[in-house]
C-alpha positions as CSV (number, residue, x, y, z in Angstrom):
1,M,22.0,36.5,-5.9
2,D,22.6,32.8,-6.3
3,S,20.9,31.3,-3.5
4,E,18.9,28.0,-3.6
5,T,15.7,29.7,-3.4
6,Y,16.5,32.1,-6.3
7,R,17.6,29.1,-8.4
8,T,14.3,27.2,-7.4
9,T,12.1,30.4,-8.3
10,R,14.0,30.7,-11.7
11,S,13.3,27.1,-12.5
12,A,9.7,27.5,-11.6
13,W,9.0,30.4,-13.9
14,N,10.6,28.8,-16.8
15,R,8.3,25.9,-16.1
16,I,5.2,28.2,-15.7
17,W,5.7,30.1,-18.8
18,R,6.4,26.9,-21.0
19,E,3.3,25.1,-19.5
20,E,0.9,27.8,-18.7
21,G,2.0,31.0,-20.4
22,S,-0.1,32.8,-23.0
23,L,0.5,36.0,-24.6
24,E,-3.1,36.0,-26.0
25,R,-4.5,35.6,-22.3
26,E,-1.9,38.1,-20.9
27,L,-3.2,40.7,-23.6
28,E,-6.6,40.4,-22.5
29,T,-5.9,41.0,-18.9
30,L,-4.5,44.5,-20.0
31,E,-8.1,45.5,-21.0
32,Y,-9.5,44.8,-17.5
33,A,-10.6,47.7,-15.5
34,R,-7.9,47.2,-12.9
35,A,-5.2,47.2,-15.5
36,R,-6.5,50.4,-17.1
37,Q,-7.0,52.2,-13.9
38,A,-3.2,51.2,-13.1
39,R,-2.1,52.6,-16.6
40,A,-3.9,55.7,-16.1
41,L,-1.6,56.6,-13.0
42,Y,1.8,56.0,-14.9
43,L,1.5,56.7,-18.5
44,P,1.0,60.5,-18.4
45,Q,4.5,60.6,-16.7
46,L,6.1,57.9,-18.9
47,P,8.8,59.6,-21.3
48,S,8.1,59.5,-24.9
49,D,11.6,60.8,-25.9
50,G,13.5,57.8,-25.3
51,L,13.7,54.0,-25.0
52,L,12.1,52.1,-22.2
53,L,13.1,48.8,-20.6
54,E,10.4,46.4,-19.1
55,A,12.7,44.1,-16.9
56,G,11.0,40.9,-16.1
57,C,8.6,41.3,-19.1
58,G,7.4,37.5,-19.4
59,V,5.8,36.9,-22.5
60,G,5.7,40.7,-23.5
61,A,2.2,41.8,-23.3
62,Q,3.0,45.3,-21.6
63,L,5.5,45.7,-24.6
64,V,3.0,45.1,-27.2
65,H,0.5,47.5,-25.5
66,L,3.2,50.1,-25.1
67,G,4.2,49.7,-28.8
68,R,0.4,50.4,-29.9
69,L,0.7,53.7,-28.2
70,G,3.8,54.6,-29.9
71,Y,6.5,54.1,-27.3
72,R,9.9,52.5,-27.9
73,T,10.7,49.6,-25.7
74,I,13.1,46.7,-24.9
75,G,12.0,43.6,-22.9
76,L,14.0,41.3,-20.7
77,D,13.2,38.1,-19.0
78,Y,15.3,35.1,-18.0
79,A,12.6,32.8,-19.0
80,E,13.7,32.2,-23.0
81,N,10.6,30.1,-23.5
82,A,8.6,33.2,-22.5
83,L,10.3,35.6,-24.8
84,S,9.9,32.9,-27.8
85,Q,6.1,33.6,-27.7
86,L,6.5,37.3,-28.3
87,R,9.1,36.9,-30.9
88,A,6.7,34.3,-32.8
89,S,3.8,36.7,-32.9
90,F,5.4,40.3,-32.7
91,P,8.9,39.8,-34.1
92,E,9.2,43.8,-34.5
93,H,9.6,43.8,-30.7
94,S,13.0,43.9,-29.2
95,V,13.6,41.3,-26.4
96,T,16.5,39.9,-24.8
97,A,17.0,36.9,-22.3
98,G,18.8,38.1,-19.2
99,D,18.9,38.7,-15.5
100,V,17.5,41.8,-13.9
101,H,20.4,41.8,-11.6
102,R,23.1,41.9,-14.3
103,L,21.4,43.8,-17.2
104,P,23.3,43.4,-20.5
105,F,23.0,47.2,-21.4
106,V,25.4,50.1,-20.9
107,C,25.0,52.9,-18.3
108,G,22.5,55.5,-18.9
109,R,20.6,53.8,-22.0
110,F,17.0,54.1,-20.8
111,A,14.6,56.9,-20.4
112,G,12.2,54.6,-18.2
113,Y,12.5,51.4,-16.4
114,L,9.2,49.3,-15.7
115,S,8.8,46.5,-13.2
116,F,5.6,44.8,-12.7
117,G,5.2,42.0,-10.3
118,V,8.9,41.0,-10.5
119,L,10.8,42.4,-7.4
120,E,8.7,40.4,-4.9
121,H,10.3,37.0,-6.0
122,F,13.9,37.6,-4.6
123,D,14.5,36.3,-1.2
124,F,17.4,38.6,-0.8
125,G,15.3,41.7,-1.4
126,P,14.9,44.2,-4.5
127,G,17.6,46.3,-3.7
128,P,20.2,44.7,-6.1
129,A,17.7,44.8,-8.9
130,L,16.8,48.3,-8.1
131,M,20.6,49.5,-8.2
132,E,20.9,47.9,-11.6
133,A,17.8,49.9,-12.7
134,N,19.7,53.0,-11.6
135,R,22.7,52.2,-13.5
136,V,20.9,51.7,-17.1
137,L,18.7,54.7,-16.5
138,R,19.7,58.2,-17.8
139,P,19.9,61.0,-15.2
140,G,16.2,62.0,-14.5
141,G,15.1,58.5,-16.0
142,L,11.7,57.3,-14.7
143,L,11.3,54.3,-12.4
144,I,7.9,52.4,-12.4
145,V,7.5,49.5,-10.0
146,A,4.6,47.6,-8.8
147,V,4.7,44.8,-6.3
148,P,2.3,43.2,-4.0
149,Y,1.2,44.7,-1.0
150,P,0.3,42.9,2.5
151,N,-3.3,43.6,2.4
152,L,-5.8,42.4,5.0
153,V,-6.7,39.4,3.1
154,W,-3.1,38.6,2.9
155,R,-2.5,38.9,6.5
156,L,-5.6,36.9,7.3
157,V,-4.5,34.0,5.1
158,R,-0.9,34.2,6.5
159,I,-2.5,33.8,10.1
160,R,-4.7,31.1,9.0
161,G,-1.5,29.2,7.6
162,R,-0.1,29.1,11.0
163,F,-2.8,26.6,12.1
164,V,-3.2,24.5,9.1
165,R,-1.0,22.1,8.0
166,P,0.5,22.9,4.7
167,G,-0.4,20.9,1.6
168,R,2.0,18.9,-0.8
169,P,4.4,21.6,-2.4
170,S,3.8,22.4,-5.9
171,A,6.2,21.3,-8.7
172,S,6.1,25.0,-9.5
173,R,6.5,26.6,-6.4
174,Y,8.6,29.9,-6.3
175,Y,9.5,32.4,-3.8
176,E,7.0,35.4,-3.4
177,T,6.6,37.9,-0.7
178,T,5.0,41.4,-0.1
179,Y,6.1,45.0,0.6
180,T,4.5,47.7,2.6
181,I,4.6,51.1,0.9
182,G,7.1,52.5,3.4
183,R,9.7,49.5,3.0
184,M,9.3,49.8,-1.0
185,E,10.0,53.6,-0.6
186,D,13.1,52.9,1.5
187,E,14.4,50.4,-1.0
188,V,13.8,52.7,-4.0
189,R,15.4,55.9,-2.1
190,R,18.5,53.7,-1.1
191,A,18.9,52.8,-4.8
192,G,19.3,56.7,-5.9
193,F,15.7,57.5,-6.8
194,A,13.6,60.2,-5.5
195,V,9.8,59.0,-5.1
196,L,7.3,61.1,-7.1
197,D,3.9,59.3,-6.6
198,R,2.7,56.2,-4.7
199,H,-0.4,54.6,-5.3
200,P,-2.4,51.4,-4.1
201,I,-4.0,49.5,-7.0
202,G,-5.6,46.3,-7.8
203,H,-8.5,46.2,-5.3
204,S,-10.8,44.2,-7.5
205,F,-8.1,41.6,-7.8
206,T,-8.0,41.2,-4.0
207,L,-11.4,40.4,-3.9
208,W,-11.0,37.8,-6.8
209,G,-9.0,36.0,-4.4
210,L,-12.1,35.4,-2.0
211,G,-14.3,33.4,-4.5
212,P,-16.4,32.6,-7.4
213,V,-18.8,35.4,-6.8
214,F,-15.8,37.9,-7.3
215,R,-14.6,36.2,-10.5
216,G,-15.4,36.7,-14.0
217,P,-15.1,34.2,-16.9
218,G,-11.9,35.4,-18.2
219,Y,-8.5,34.7,-17.3
220,Y,-8.0,35.9,-13.8
221,E,-10.8,38.4,-14.6
222,S,-12.6,40.0,-11.7
223,S,-16.4,40.0,-11.8
224,P,-18.6,43.2,-12.3
225,L,-19.4,43.0,-8.5
226,A,-15.6,42.9,-7.7
227,D,-15.0,45.9,-10.0
228,R,-17.8,47.9,-8.3
229,L,-16.6,47.1,-4.8
230,G,-13.0,47.5,-5.7
231,N,-14.0,51.0,-6.8
232,W,-15.5,51.8,-3.5
233,L,-12.4,50.0,-1.6
234,R,-10.0,52.2,-3.7
235,R,-11.8,55.5,-2.4
236,W,-12.6,54.5,1.3
237,A,-9.8,51.9,2.0
238,P,-7.3,52.4,-0.3
239,W,-4.3,50.6,1.6
240,I,-6.0,48.0,3.7
241,M,-7.3,46.2,0.7
242,C,-5.1,46.9,-2.3
243,F,-3.4,44.2,-4.3
244,E,-0.3,46.1,-5.0
245,C,1.6,49.2,-4.4
246,L,2.6,51.2,-7.6
247,I,5.8,53.6,-7.0
248,I,6.9,56.1,-9.8
249,A,10.2,57.6,-9.1
250,R,12.8,59.4,-10.8
251,K,16.7,58.8,-10.8
252,V,18.4,61.6,-8.9
253,P,21.0,63.4,-11.0
254,I,24.4,63.4,-10.0
255,P,25.5,67.0,-9.1
C-alpha cells in the first residue's frame, strides 16, 4: 500500500482537488438523472439508525446530500484541500483526513460504508480497503461500492490504444482501472461480506464520453439524448454499456 503508483496517484488527486475541485459543481451532478437513478437503488437499504462513513469523500457533495435527507455521516479523504471546501461551506458536517487503508476509527463504529469511484485507483487492488471497511462496520453493517466497469466503449478505446502512440503524460496522471461484476463480487466476499444486490449504472455517462452530441452544458452533464438512450441501454444492454457497477453488501455476522 505504499507503491510508487499509489504515491503518484495520491499526489495527483491532491493536485486535482486543489486546482479543479468544486463542491458547488459536484452538488450539481447529484441532481443529474443518472445520479438520481443510482441513489434510488441503494437509499431504500441505507440504515438510518446509525452513523455512515463515506471513505474517499472528496469535497463531500454526497455527505451534504445525505445530511439533507436526515442521515448522520462522517467523511474521510486523504486530500486535505478537498475537505477544506466542505468545512468552509458546511462546517456542521464531520470530516477527517486519512487513508481508506488505515481508517482512524474503532471497530464496529459504523452502520454503513459508502465508496463511490475510489477503489479503482489502487494498483494493488481493492482488497485492503474492503477489509478495513469490514473492520469499522458493525455486524450486519451495509457496504455500498461503485467502481468503473469495462464496458464496450472502454474495451474499444483500450484496443485502439494499442495502435496509437500515447501522448505526453498529464501532470495530474493517476492510476485507474475497471472491474467486472464477477471480480468485484469476489473481492467483496473475500473481505467478509454477503452480496445483496448488484446493478449496472451510469449508461448515459458512457455515452457522454462519445462526444458533444451526448454532452449537456453542465459539469459532466449528459444531454437529453444521452439520458433517453441511456434509459434504453439500461433495459436492453445493461452490462455491456454501463459506466459503473454498484454493489450492495452486508457484513457477515460472526457466529
